[in-house]
C-alpha positions in Angstrom: -10.9 113.7 32.7 -12.4 110.5 34.1 -11.1 107.2 32.8 -12.2 103.6 33.2 -9.2 103.3 35.5 -11.0 105.3 38.1 -14.0 104.3 40.1 -16.3 105.6 42.7 -15.9 104.6 46.4 -18.3 104.9 49.2 -17.5 107.2 52.1 -17.9 105.6 55.5 -19.6 106.1 57.9 -22.8 107.1 56.1 -24.1 110.7 56.6 -26.4 111.3 59.6 -29.3 111.6 57.1 -28.8 107.9 56.3 -27.7 108.7 52.8 -24.4 107.4 51.5 -22.0 109.7 49.8 -19.8 108.6 46.9 -16.6 110.3 45.9 -14.3 109.7 42.9 -11.4 107.3 43.8 -8.6 108.3 41.4 -6.4 105.3 42.3 -5.7 103.4 39.1 -7.4 100.1 38.9 -5.2 97.0 38.6 -6.0 94.6 35.7 -4.6 91.2 35.0 -4.8 90.1 31.3 -3.9 86.5 30.7 -2.2 85.5 27.5 -1.2 89.1 26.9 2.0 88.4 24.9 0.3 88.9 21.5 -2.9 89.2 19.6 -6.2 90.0 21.5 -4.4 89.9 24.8 -1.8 92.4 23.8 -4.4 94.8 22.3 -6.5 94.5 25.5 -3.5 95.3 27.7 -2.7 98.4 25.7 -6.4 99.5 25.7 -6.7 99.0 29.5 -3.5 100.9 30.1 -4.7 103.7 27.8 -7.9 103.9 29.8 -5.9 104.4 33.0 -5.4 100.9 34.4 -2.1 99.5 35.8 -1.8 96.2 33.9 -0.2 92.8 34.8 0.8 91.2 31.5 0.6 87.4 31.7 2.6 85.1 29.5 2.7 81.3 29.4 6.0 80.5 27.6 7.6 83.5 25.8 8.6 86.3 28.2 10.2 88.2 25.4 6.8 88.7 23.7 5.3 89.9 27.0 8.2 92.4 27.4 7.3 93.7 23.9 3.7 94.2 25.1 5.0 96.0 28.2 7.0 98.4 26.0 3.7 99.4 24.3 1.8 100.4 27.4 1.3 104.0 28.3 1.6 105.0 31.9 3.6 103.5 34.7 3.4 100.7 37.2 2.7 97.8 34.8 4.3 94.4 35.4 5.0 91.1 33.6 3.9 87.8 35.3 4.6 84.3 34.0 3.0 80.9 34.5 1.6 77.9 32.7 -2.1 78.1 33.4 -2.6 74.4 32.7 -1.0 73.9 36.2 -3.5 74.8 38.9 -0.8 76.0 41.4 0.8 78.1 38.7 -2.6 79.6 37.8 -3.1 80.7 41.4 0.5 81.9 41.6 -0.1 84.2 38.6 -2.8 86.1 40.6 -0.6 86.3 43.6 2.3 87.6 41.6 0.1 90.2 39.9 -1.2 91.4 43.3 2.3 91.7 44.6 3.3 93.7 41.5 0.3 96.0 41.3 -0.6 96.0 45.0 -4.3 95.4 44.1 -6.4 93.8 41.4 -9.8 95.0 40.2 -10.1 93.5 36.7 -9.4 90.1 35.3 -9.5 89.3 31.6 -9.4 85.6 30.9 -7.8 85.6 27.5 -5.1 82.9 27.5 -5.9 79.9 25.3 -4.5 77.2 23.1 -5.7 78.5 19.8 -6.7 76.5 16.7 -3.9 76.0 14.3 -3.0 73.6 11.6 -0.7 71.7 14.0 -3.5 71.0 16.5 -6.3 70.2 14.0 -8.1 67.2 15.3 -11.2 66.5 13.2 -12.8 63.3 14.3 -12.4 60.5 11.8 -9.1 62.0 10.6 -6.9 62.2 13.7 -5.4 59.3 15.6 -6.2 58.4 19.2 -3.1 59.8 20.8 -3.3 63.1 19.1 -7.0 63.3 19.9 -6.5 62.7 23.6 -3.5 65.0 23.8 -5.2 67.9 22.1 -8.4 67.7 24.2 -6.3 67.6 27.4 -4.2 70.5 26.3 -7.1 72.8 25.3 -9.3 72.0 28.2 -6.6 72.4 30.8 -5.6 75.8 29.5 -8.7 77.3 27.9 -11.2 76.2 30.6 -9.5 75.0 33.8 -6.8 77.7 33.6 -9.4 80.4 33.5 -11.4 78.6 36.2 -8.5 78.6 38.6 -7.3 82.1 37.9 -10.9 83.3 38.4 -11.1 81.6 41.8 -7.9 83.2 43.0 -8.9 86.6 41.6 -12.4 86.4 43.3 -10.8 85.3 46.5 -8.6 88.5 46.4 -11.6 90.8 45.8 -13.8 89.1 48.4 -11.1 89.3 51.1 -10.8 93.0 50.4 -14.5 93.6 50.3 -14.0 95.3 46.9 -16.0 95.3 43.7 -14.5 94.2 40.4 -14.9 92.9 36.9 -14.2 89.6 35.1 -14.3 89.4 31.3 -13.9 86.0 29.6 -12.7 85.9 26.0 -14.7 83.1 24.5 -15.4 82.4 20.8 -18.0 82.4 18.1 -17.0 78.7 17.7 -18.9 77.9 21.0 -22.1 78.4 19.0 -21.1 78.0 15.3 -19.1 74.9 15.9 -15.5 74.0 15.3 -15.4 70.7 13.3 -11.6 70.9 12.8 -11.0 71.9 16.4 -13.9 70.5 18.5 -11.9 70.8 21.8 -11.5 74.5 21.2 -15.2 75.0 20.5 -16.2 72.9 23.6 -13.7 74.7 25.9 -15.1 78.1 24.8 -18.7 77.0 25.2 -17.8 75.8 28.7 -16.1 79.1 29.5 -19.3 81.0 28.5 -21.4 78.8 30.8 -18.9 79.1 33.6 -19.0 82.9 33.3 -22.8 82.9 33.6 -22.7 80.6 36.6 -20.2 82.7 38.5 -22.0 85.9 37.4 -24.8 84.8 39.7 -22.5 83.6 42.5 -20.4 86.7 42.6 -23.1 89.4 42.2 -23.6 89.6 45.9 -19.9 90.5 46.2 -20.4 93.3 43.6 -18.2 91.4 41.1 -19.5 91.6 37.5 -18.8 88.8 35.1 -19.2 88.9 31.3 -17.9 87.2 28.2 -17.1 88.2 24.6 -17.5 85.7 21.7 -15.2 87.0 18.9 -15.4 85.6 15.3 -12.3 85.4 13.1 -9.8 88.0 14.2 -6.7 89.1 12.3 -4.0 88.2 14.9 -0.4 87.2 14.2 -1.4 83.5 14.3 -3.9 84.0 11.5 -1.9 86.0 9.0 -0.8 83.0 7.1 -4.4 81.8 6.6 -5.7 85.2 5.7 -3.0 85.8 3.1 -3.4 82.3 1.6 -6.0 80.6 -0.5 -8.6 80.5 2.3 -8.3 84.3 3.0 -11.2 85.4 0.7 -13.5 82.8 2.0 -12.8 83.7 5.6 -13.4 87.4 4.9 -16.6 86.6 3.1 -18.1 85.0 6.3 -19.0 88.6 7.4 -21.3 90.8 5.3 -18.7 93.5 6.0 -16.3 91.6 3.8 -13.5 91.5 6.3 -12.4 90.0 9.6 -12.2 91.6 13.0 -9.2 93.3 14.5 -7.7 92.7 17.9 -8.3 96.4 18.8 -12.0 96.0 18.2 -12.2 93.1 20.6 -10.1 95.0 23.1 -12.5 98.0 23.0 -15.4 95.9 24.0 -13.4 94.2 26.8 -12.4 97.6 28.2 -16.1 98.7 28.3 -17.3 95.5 29.9 -14.5 95.7 32.5 -15.6 99.2 33.5 -17.7 99.9 36.6 -20.4 101.4 34.3 -20.9 98.0 32.7 -21.8 96.1 35.9 -25.4 95.7 34.8 -24.2 93.7 31.8 -23.1 90.9 34.2 -24.0 87.5 32.9 -24.0 88.6 29.2 -22.1 87.1 26.3 -21.4 89.7 23.7 -21.0 88.5 20.1 -18.2 90.2 18.2 -18.3 88.6 14.8 -19.3 91.2 12.3 -22.7 89.5 11.7 -20.9 86.4 10.5 -23.0 84.2 12.8 -26.3 85.2 14.3 -28.1 83.3 17.2 
């Protein structure tokens, strides 16, 4: 049975007829998922491994959570890689470490982010100057620049190999709907979408496809308190389905977009919000 972990490769040299022959390459594709310790990242790592990929599970601060993700993955050859993506040299080092562990990389999922929480709420007019500046710096360095730097290193790896590949950015509905309590988060995700579309054009000649997903509210570990509290019903009512999304639903879309068959989607931003916000 074919899986998304396998791809077609071109036989060289071409046939005398001038036609090119393709055969199935059964070597598992290598995938790096940033921020894979929990939530959407963990679900994506599991889904990619289930589809036949070897996965590099990235964590920023809590290796024990990444090890728990590793224990959930089917198959063999998976690795754990650590690094604070807010540091450019560490971001590049994460890719280098993933390549050493998996021997090759074909897929990048830019998922790591400083997520909105009560502790980093920074609604303008309510938050002080120091907290405002610190929160913007933290979110932009990780959510945008971290992804930018990991992407450069990943693309450099593929281009040096002359190999095709896929990049999927995990953005947010907040890039379009707005995040008044967490404007730095919304801005960082809007910039991530725009970055993805820019490099989709730049990397297409190298046969590297770039897409983004824009999830709405997702029931991850971080959001359980909110969903079980007084705001839970209002959050669920945002969607006409009367519920929020699951990490597994987001992961399923990411796995498709990361597959060779989705290359013609390059440049797209896929809304995954249960019709809670239409644009």
